[in-house]
C-alpha positions as CSV (number, residue, x, y, z in Angstrom):
1,M,78.3,88.2,49.2
2,L,78.0,90.5,52.1
3,S,76.2,89.1,55.1
4,F,76.8,90.0,58.7
5,T,74.8,90.2,61.9
6,V,76.0,92.0,65.1
7,A,75.1,91.6,68.7
8,T,75.9,93.2,72.1
9,S,77.0,91.2,75.1
10,V,75.1,91.6,78.4
11,E,78.4,92.4,80.1
12,A,79.0,95.3,77.7
13,A,75.5,96.6,78.1
14,T,75.7,96.5,81.8
15,K,79.0,98.5,81.9
16,A,77.5,101.1,79.6
17,R,74.5,101.5,81.8
18,Q,76.7,101.8,85.0
19,S,78.8,104.4,83.2
20,S,75.6,106.4,82.4
21,V,74.5,106.3,86.0
22,R,77.9,107.5,87.3
23,S,77.7,110.5,84.9
24,A,74.7,112.0,86.6
25,K,75.9,115.2,88.2
26,A,73.7,115.9,91.2
27,P,73.7,113.3,94.0
28,V,70.0,113.4,94.3
29,K,69.5,112.9,90.6
30,A,72.1,110.1,90.6
31,K,70.1,108.2,93.2
32,K,66.9,108.7,91.2
33,S,68.5,107.5,88.1
34,V,69.7,104.3,89.7
35,R,66.2,103.4,90.7
36,Q,64.9,104.3,87.3
37,I,67.5,102.4,85.4
38,K,66.6,99.2,87.4
39,S,63.9,98.8,84.7
40,V,66.6,98.8,82.1
41,R,68.3,95.9,83.8
42,Q,65.2,93.8,83.1
43,V,66.5,93.7,79.6
44,K,69.2,91.3,80.8
45,S,66.6,88.6,81.0
46,R,65.7,89.2,77.4
47,V,69.2,89.6,75.9
48,R,71.3,86.4,75.5
49,A,75.0,86.7,76.1
50,T,76.9,86.5,72.8
51,P,80.6,86.6,72.0
52,V,82.1,90.0,71.2
53,V,84.1,89.7,68.0
54,S,87.3,91.6,67.6
55,R,87.6,94.7,65.5
56,A,90.2,92.9,63.3
57,K,87.8,90.1,62.5
58,L,84.9,92.5,61.7
59,S,87.1,94.6,59.5
60,R,87.8,91.6,57.3
61,A,84.2,91.9,56.1
62,V,85.4,94.7,53.9
63,D,88.1,93.6,51.5
64,H,90.1,96.5,50.3
65,G,92.0,94.5,47.7
66,S,91.8,95.1,44.0
67,G,90.8,93.0,41.1
68,E,87.7,90.9,40.2
69,S,88.7,88.3,42.8
70,A,88.0,90.7,45.7
71,R,85.1,89.7,47.8
72,L,83.4,90.8,51.0
73,T,84.0,88.1,53.6
74,P,80.8,87.1,55.4
75,V,80.8,87.7,59.2
76,S,78.1,86.0,61.2
77,I,77.5,86.5,64.9
78,N,74.6,85.0,66.8
79,A,72.0,87.7,67.3
80,A,70.0,88.1,70.5
81,A,66.4,89.0,71.1
82,A,65.2,92.4,69.8
83,V,65.4,95.3,72.2
84,R,62.2,97.1,73.0
85,P,62.0,100.1,75.4
86,A,61.3,99.4,79.1
87,S,58.5,101.4,80.8
88,N,60.7,103.8,82.8
89,L,63.4,104.3,80.2
90,A,62.4,107.8,79.4
91,A,62.9,108.9,83.0
92,A,66.2,107.1,83.2
93,S,67.4,108.8,80.0
94,S,66.4,112.2,81.4
95,A,68.2,111.6,84.7
96,S,71.4,110.3,83.1
97,G,71.5,112.4,79.9
98,S,71.9,109.1,77.9
99,S,70.0,107.9,74.9
100,F,67.8,104.8,75.0
101,G,70.5,103.1,72.9
102,Q,73.2,104.0,75.3
103,L,71.2,102.7,78.3
104,Y,70.7,99.4,76.4
105,G,74.4,99.2,75.6
106,L,73.8,99.2,71.8
107,H,76.8,101.4,71.3
108,Q,79.0,98.5,72.2
109,T,77.9,96.8,69.0
110,Q,80.8,96.6,66.5
111,D,80.4,96.6,62.8
112,P,82.8,96.4,59.8
113,L,82.3,100.0,58.8
114,D,82.9,101.4,62.3
115,L,79.6,103.3,62.3
116,K,78.9,105.7,65.2
117,S,75.2,105.0,64.9
118,S,74.1,102.1,67.1
119,V,71.3,101.2,64.6
120,A,71.7,101.2,60.8
121,L,70.0,99.7,57.8
122,V,70.8,100.0,54.1
123,M,68.3,98.7,51.6
124,D,68.1,98.6,47.8
125,Q,65.0,100.7,47.1
126,D,63.9,98.8,44.0
127,T,64.5,95.2,45.2
128,N,64.1,95.6,49.0
129,E,67.4,93.7,49.4
130,V,69.1,94.6,52.7
131,V,72.8,95.0,52.2
132,F,73.7,96.2,55.6
133,A,71.9,95.8,58.9
134,K,72.9,96.6,62.5
135,N,70.4,96.3,65.3
136,S,67.7,97.0,62.8
137,D,64.9,95.5,64.9
138,A,65.7,97.5,68.0
139,V,62.8,99.9,68.8
140,L,64.0,103.4,69.8
141,P,62.7,107.0,69.9
142,I,63.0,108.6,66.5
143,A,62.8,112.3,67.3
144,S,62.0,114.5,64.3
145,L,62.1,111.6,61.9
146,T,58.5,111.6,63.1
147,K,57.9,114.6,60.8
148,L,58.2,112.4,57.7
149,M,55.0,110.7,58.8
150,T,53.5,114.1,59.6
151,A,54.2,115.0,56.0
152,M,52.7,111.8,54.7
153,V,49.4,112.3,56.5
154,M,49.3,116.0,55.4
155,V,50.0,115.2,51.7
156,E,47.5,112.3,51.5
157,A,44.8,114.4,53.2
158,K,45.1,116.8,50.3
159,L,44.3,119.9,52.4
160,P,44.7,123.2,50.6
161,L,48.4,124.2,50.8
162,E,47.5,127.9,50.3
163,D,45.4,128.0,53.5
164,L,46.7,130.4,56.1
165,I,47.6,129.0,59.5
166,T,48.6,131.1,62.6
167,V,51.0,129.8,65.1
168,T,49.4,129.9,68.6
169,S,50.6,129.3,72.2
170,E,49.4,125.7,71.8
171,D,52.3,125.1,69.3
172,V,55.0,126.2,71.8
173,D,57.1,123.3,73.0
174,T,56.6,122.5,76.6
175,E,58.1,119.0,76.3
176,K,61.7,120.0,75.7
177,N,61.4,123.8,75.8
178,S,63.1,123.9,72.4
179,S,63.4,127.3,70.7
180,S,61.7,128.4,67.5
181,R,62.0,131.3,65.1
182,L,58.2,131.2,64.4
183,A,56.8,133.5,67.0
184,V,53.3,133.1,68.4
185,G,51.0,135.0,66.0
186,A,53.1,134.3,62.9
187,T,50.9,133.4,60.0
188,L,52.1,131.2,57.1
189,T,50.5,129.0,54.5
190,R,50.0,125.3,55.2
191,G,52.5,124.6,52.4
192,E,55.2,126.9,54.0
193,L,54.7,125.1,57.4
194,L,55.1,121.8,55.7
195,H,58.3,123.0,54.0
196,L,59.8,124.2,57.2
197,A,58.8,121.1,59.1
198,L,60.6,118.8,56.6
199,M,63.5,120.9,55.6
200,S,64.4,122.7,58.9
201,S,62.6,120.4,61.3
202,E,60.6,123.3,62.7
203,N,58.6,122.0,65.6
204,R,56.0,124.7,65.8
205,A,55.3,124.3,62.1
206,A,54.8,120.5,62.5
207,H,52.6,121.0,65.6
208,A,50.5,123.7,63.9
209,L,49.9,121.3,61.0
210,G,48.6,118.6,63.3
211,R,46.5,121.1,65.4
212,T,44.7,122.4,62.4
213,F,44.0,119.0,60.9
214,P,40.3,118.1,60.7
215,G,39.4,116.7,64.1
216,G,42.4,118.4,65.7
217,L,45.6,116.9,67.1
218,P,44.1,113.7,68.4
219,A,42.6,112.8,65.0
220,F,46.0,113.7,63.4
221,V,47.9,111.3,65.7
222,V,45.3,108.6,65.0
223,S,45.9,109.1,61.2
224,M,49.6,108.8,61.7
225,N,49.3,105.5,63.5
226,A,46.8,104.2,61.0
227,K,49.2,105.1,58.1
228,A,52.0,103.2,59.9
229,R,49.8,100.1,60.2
230,S,48.9,100.3,56.5
231,L,52.6,100.3,55.7
232,G,53.2,97.3,57.9
233,M,55.2,99.3,60.5
234,A,54.5,96.9,63.4
235,D,57.2,98.3,65.6
236,T,56.1,102.0,65.3
237,K,54.0,104.2,67.5
238,Y,53.3,108.0,67.2
239,V,52.1,110.2,70.0
240,D,52.7,113.7,68.5
241,P,53.5,115.2,65.1
242,T,56.9,116.7,66.1
243,G,58.9,113.9,67.6
244,L,59.7,115.9,70.7
245,N,58.0,113.2,72.8
246,S,60.2,110.1,73.2
247,G,57.0,108.0,72.9
248,N,57.4,108.4,69.1
249,Q,59.3,105.1,68.5
250,S,60.2,102.9,65.6
251,S,62.7,100.4,64.2
252,A,65.1,100.9,61.3
253,K,63.3,98.3,59.2
254,D,60.0,100.2,59.8
255,L,61.5,103.5,58.9
256,A,62.9,102.1,55.7
257,S,59.3,101.2,54.7
258,L,58.3,104.8,55.5
259,V,61.0,106.3,53.5
260,K,60.1,104.1,50.5
261,A,56.5,105.2,50.7
262,A,57.3,108.8,51.3
263,Y,59.5,108.8,48.2
264,Q,56.4,108.2,46.1
265,Q,55.2,111.7,47.0
266,P,57.0,114.3,44.8
267,L,56.2,117.2,47.2
268,I,57.9,115.4,50.1
269,R,60.9,114.7,47.9
270,E,61.1,118.3,46.9
271,L,60.6,120.0,50.3
272,S,62.8,117.6,52.3
273,T,65.8,118.1,50.0
274,S,65.4,121.9,49.5
275,H,68.6,123.7,50.5
276,E,66.9,126.8,52.0
277,H,63.7,128.7,52.1
278,A,62.6,132.2,53.0
279,V,59.3,133.1,54.6
280,R,57.8,136.4,55.5
281,V,56.6,136.8,59.0
282,G,55.0,140.2,59.5
283,S,57.5,142.8,58.3
284,R,60.5,140.4,58.6
285,Q,61.8,137.8,56.2
286,L,63.3,134.7,57.8
287,Q,65.7,132.5,56.0
288,F,65.6,128.8,57.0
289,H,68.2,126.1,56.0
290,N,68.2,122.3,55.6
291,T,69.3,120.5,58.8
292,N,71.2,117.9,56.6
293,S,74.4,119.3,55.2
294,L,74.7,116.5,52.7
295,V,71.9,117.9,50.5
296,R,74.4,120.7,49.6
297,N,77.3,118.2,48.9
298,P,77.7,117.7,45.1
299,A,79.0,114.2,45.7
300,W,75.5,113.1,46.8
301,D,72.4,112.5,44.8
302,I,69.7,112.6,47.5
303,G,66.1,112.1,46.7
304,L,64.6,112.4,50.2
305,Q,65.9,113.0,53.7
306,K,65.0,113.8,57.3
307,T,67.1,114.4,60.4
308,G,66.1,114.1,64.0
309,Y,67.5,114.7,67.5
310,I,66.4,114.5,71.1
311,V,68.5,113.2,74.0
312,E,66.5,110.0,74.2
313,A,67.0,109.2,70.5
314,G,70.5,110.5,69.8
315,R,71.2,111.8,66.3
316,C,69.1,110.3,63.6
317,L,69.0,110.4,59.8
318,V,67.0,108.7,57.0
319,M,67.8,109.2,53.4
320,Q,67.1,108.0,49.9
321,A,70.1,108.4,47.7
322,K,71.5,107.1,44.4
323,M,74.9,105.5,44.8
324,A,76.8,103.4,42.2
325,G,73.9,103.5,39.8
326,R,71.4,102.1,42.3
327,K,68.8,103.7,44.6
328,F,69.3,103.0,48.3
329,I,67.4,103.7,51.5
330,M,69.5,104.4,54.5
331,V,68.5,104.6,58.2
332,F,70.8,105.7,61.0
333,L,69.6,105.9,64.6
334,D,71.1,106.8,67.9
335,S,74.3,108.3,66.5
336,S,76.7,109.6,69.2
337,G,78.1,112.8,67.7
338,K,76.7,116.0,66.2
339,Y,78.0,115.2,62.7
340,S,78.5,111.4,63.0
341,R,75.2,110.5,61.3
342,Q,76.4,112.3,58.1
343,A,79.8,110.7,58.5
344,D,78.2,107.3,58.8
345,A,76.3,108.0,55.5
346,E,79.6,108.8,53.9
347,R,81.2,105.6,55.2
348,V,78.3,103.6,53.7
349,R,78.5,105.4,50.3
350,R,82.2,104.8,50.0
351,W,81.7,101.2,50.9
352,I,78.9,100.6,48.4
353,E,80.8,102.4,45.6
354,S,84.0,100.3,46.4
355,A,82.1,97.0,46.6
356,T,80.2,97.7,43.4
357,Q,83.3,98.4,41.5
358,K,84.6,95.0,42.6
359,G,81.4,93.2,41.8
360,A,81.2,92.1,45.4
361,L,78.0,93.6,46.7
362,S,75.1,91.3,47.3
363,S,72.2,91.2,49.7
364,L,72.0,90.3,53.4
365,P,70.3,87.0,54.1
366,H,66.9,87.1,55.7
367,N,68.1,86.4,59.2
368,K,67.2,89.3,61.6
369,V,69.9,91.6,63.0
370,T,69.2,92.8,66.5
371,S,71.1,93.8,69.6
């Protein structure tokens, strides 16, 4: 049976935060970030000190031996209280260039698979059995994973996909000043905008979908949060349909529930896993590609996916995929490298396939795993 929980010591978290403060370039900004990160230190009162287990001990959770006798050795470490964002963490993140997870010290958490994501969850889609969990109760910004809920609200609203929608100046990102290939004045169908939002994480497309929703953007955000509540996503909050605002926050366990619900929508499955799509904008034809390279990898059987990135969230990825004859939902949050979220997914896939061959894969007990 596989069962392990992981935790971060206060000392490691404090060192990570101090390192983030020192990395601020301008002296003025550095002073500002120190004041702002004081709010992060309040986490210390909510996180209990726990022992840091050596990498050697953790690695023993994965037995690379052969034969039917091979088993995954359980590793259990006392978990601390769940991390929830402090009020001024967004300002601290902006000042230091660090993600929320880095400011909280979540990247100090060790795990047997040596994942680069500070938060991860792997769940059997059919049985809801959790086979891997790392900081899965931590509440963090989710960036463009938000667009998966945007798609859920749009699909369930059953608005005509052939309706034409024009991109306006209201759809231009003033939050992060991100670029877009959809110029103001570009007109596409609602279906095309939904396709680009899911496949290419197009921010203007997602914003235009919310803006043109009956009742406008405020009504759309209300619908997003109402849908989250209906799915039991108690840790989740949405403030916009793009994910550019770090106020869009959730936990890995909540996102697993969202992925499972979204998988029931054939259109979301189809559009999110599409390799590429071309749209005509005026006299030009623009080619868009999937932000997740794994959909083009023949080793993968992916039924649904969504990527996300802003500084506050780090690199994020959710997927539904078939591995070793079973359907799994995977959530990776706050990954530290450009390609590390896909690499983490590969690590999980190899681990599951190896463990299944040995007959050693079982579910995680119901104890919570947090930082």
